[in-house]
Structure formats: structure tokens, C-alpha cells
C-alpha positions in Angstrom: -59.7 52.4 28.4 -56.3 54.0 27.6 -54.6 51.7 30.2 -56.2 48.6 28.6 -55.0 49.6 25.1 -51.5 50.2 26.5 -51.5 46.8 28.2 -52.7 45.0 25.1 -50.0 46.7 23.0 -47.4 45.8 25.6 -48.5 42.1 25.7 -48.5 41.9 21.9 -45.0 43.4 21.6 -43.6 41.1 24.3 -45.3 38.1 22.7 -43.7 38.9 19.3 -40.3 39.4 20.9 -40.6 36.0 22.6 -41.8 34.2 19.5 -39.1 35.5 17.1 -36.4 33.0 18.3 -38.8 30.1 17.8 -39.6 31.4 14.3 -35.9 31.4 13.6 -35.5 27.8 14.8 -38.6 26.8 12.7 -37.2 28.5 9.6 -33.8 26.8 10.0 -35.4 23.4 10.5 -37.7 24.0 7.4 -34.9 25.2 5.1 -32.1 22.9 6.1 -33.8 19.9 7.8 -31.5 20.4 10.9 -33.8 18.8 13.4 -33.3 21.4 16.1 -35.7 20.7 18.9 -38.1 23.4 20.1 -37.1 23.9 23.7 -36.3 26.6 26.1 -32.6 26.0 25.5 -32.8 26.4 21.8 -34.9 29.5 22.3 -32.3 30.9 24.7 -29.4 30.0 22.3 -31.1 32.0 19.5 -31.7 34.9 21.9 -28.0 34.9 22.9 -26.9 34.7 19.2 -29.1 37.7 18.4 -27.8 39.7 21.3 -24.2 39.1 20.3 -25.0 40.0 16.7 -26.7 43.2 17.8 -23.9 44.1 20.2 -21.1 44.2 17.6 -19.2 47.4 17.5 -19.8 49.6 14.6 -16.6 50.4 12.6 -18.2 52.1 9.6 -17.1 55.5 10.7 -13.4 54.7 10.7 -11.3 56.4 8.1 -9.1 54.1 6.0 -5.4 54.4 6.6 -3.1 55.0 3.7 -0.4 52.4 4.1 2.1 52.8 1.2 
């Protein structure tokens, strides 16, 4: 029973991760009437954009320099 629950949770998480890019395309089409088609290529483009956005280096810990 525990294996079944783990499997169902895994399937739900993977489904949500797979559907998020389509939800982003849908929201852009709804808000701005862009006419982006729902296809594998538009899904992949959103995935790549999200990966590049998430992989930005974090520069918040840098101390500002005092250039006078």
C-alpha cells in the first residue's frame, strides 16, 4: 500500500511539472492574445526559458564597492 501511495504521489508531481509550461502558454495567450500554439515545441521553449531563469547566478551576497 505504501508503494502505491508513493507511486501516485510521484505521478501527480510529474504531471504537475509537465503541465506548468502549458499553463504558462495558456496564461500568456489569455492575457495578451498572442496566439502561441499548444505544441511540444512551445512547451519545450517554456521549459528552456524556466531553466535559464532558474540557473541565473545569485549575486545578492556581493558587497558593494566604494568607488569614489
